[in-house]
N, C-alpha and C positions, 0 to 999 in steps of 0.2 A: 538574525543571520549567524551562521556558524563561522567561527574564526578560521577554521581550516577548510575553506570552501573547495570542493572538488570540481574540476572542470566538467562542463556538460557538453556532450557531443551531439551531432545531428542524429546519430543513432539513438541516443537517449531520448531525443524529442520524438523520433518515430516510434519507439517502444512505448513512450508515455501516451501517444495517440492510441495505440492498441489498448492500453489500460483504460483510456477514456471510452473506448468502444465497449469495454466490459462494464463500465459504469452505466452506460446506456441500457445494457441488458438488465442491470439491477433496477433501474428506474422503471422499466417496463414490467418488472415483477413486483412493483410497489415497495422495493427495498431502498434504503438510503443509497444513492448512486455513487458507490465507491468501487473502483475496479483495480485489479492487480494482474500483473504477469510476472513470470519468473523466467529469466534468460540464463542459460548455461552454455558456455562455449559458442556464443553468438547464435544460439538457437532458442526459440521460444519453446519451453518445455511444458508449461501449463499456463492457463488463463483462469481467472476467477472474478467473482463479484460478491458483494455482501449478500448473505443468504440467511440472516438471523431470523427473519420472519418465516421464510419458506421452510426452513429446517426446524423451526422452533428451538433454536440453539443460540444462546447469547454469545457463544464463542465463534460463530460462523462468519467472522469478518473476512473480507476479501483476502487479506494477507495470510490468515490462518489457512483458509481453503486452498490457496495457491501453494503454500508450503506443503500441505498434506498431499496434494495431487502430485507435486514434483517428487517428493520423497517416495511415493508409491511407484511412479514411473521409473525413477533411477534406482529403486530398491536400496535406498540409503537415506537415513535420517540426517546425515551430515551433507550439507550443500555448500561445500567449501569455496567453490569458484562461481557461485551463483550471484546474480544481480536481481533484486526484487524491485519492481516498479509499481508504485501505488499512487492513486490520484489524491489521497489525503495523508497528511502527516500521521504516522501510526500512533496508536494508543500504547499504554504500558504493556498490556497483555500481548499485543502483536510484536512489540520490540523484544519482549521476553522470548517469544517463539523464534524470532530471527536470531537471537543470541544462541538459543539451544540448537538451531539448525546450522549455525556457524556460517551464515551468508557472508560473502565478501563485501557486498556493496548494496546500498539502498538508494533509490532515486524516488523522490516524492514530488507531488505537484503542489496542491494547496496547503497552506499552513493551518494548523488547528490550535488556536490560542487557548481553547478550553481543555481539550483532552490530549493534545499532541505532546509527545515526550522527547522528540529529537532535539528541538530547540533548547531544551533544558539539559541536554547532554546526558540523559539518563542511561543511554547505551554505552557510556564511557565511565561509569562509576568505578571507583577503586574497588578491587576485589572481584570484579567480573572476570571470567576466564576467556572472554572473547569480546571483541568490538568490531565494528565494520565501518567502511567509508560511507559518507553520505553526500549525495548531490541533491540540492534543495530547490524548490520553486520552479521545476520544469513544467511548462505550460500552466503555470499557476492560475492565470486569469481564466482559462477555459475550465480548469478543474473546479475553481471556486464558483464560477458561473453555474455549472451543472448542479452543484449543491444548493446554492442560493435559490435557483429556480424551483428545485424540488421542494424545499422547505417553505417557500412563498406559496406554492400551490397547496401544500398540506395545510398551511395556516388559513388560507382563503376557503378551502373546502370544509374545514372543521370550525370555522368561525373564531379562530383564536387570534 
C-alpha cells in the first residue's frame, strides 16, 4: 500500500468498470485481459486494451495505446489534467510513458507483484521532472479475477 493513499470516488469505480469492459475485449482477442481508459475534464477521451499480439508490438500495452489515442485526439502529447484508469498496476515502460505525458492521476485495479512499479514508488524517483497521484486497488478483486481466469485457461489449454 502507498503511504499517501488518494481517496477513491464512486466515479473512479465507474470508470474502472469501463476499463474492465476493455479488458474483456482483450480477452476476446486472446490478449492478456488488461484494459485502460483515459479521462480528461470528466469525459472519457479514449479506451484501449492490450494489443501486443494483435499488433505484433511488445509496447502495445493498454496504457500506451490509450495515451497514444488521447494525444492524437487532443492534438497534444502533454495530458496535464488527465486521469488514466487501468486494470493492472503498470509496468516500468508504461509508467515512463505516463511521466512523459505528464498525467495528473493514475487509478489502477489489481496489484502486480512481479512487474508492477507503482508500489515501489518508481514514479517518484528523485530527479524525475514529473510525478502523479495514485489511487490503488479499485475493483482489485474483479480485475485480479479476470487475469487469473485468463491464465488458468491458458495453462489448461496448453498443458502447463
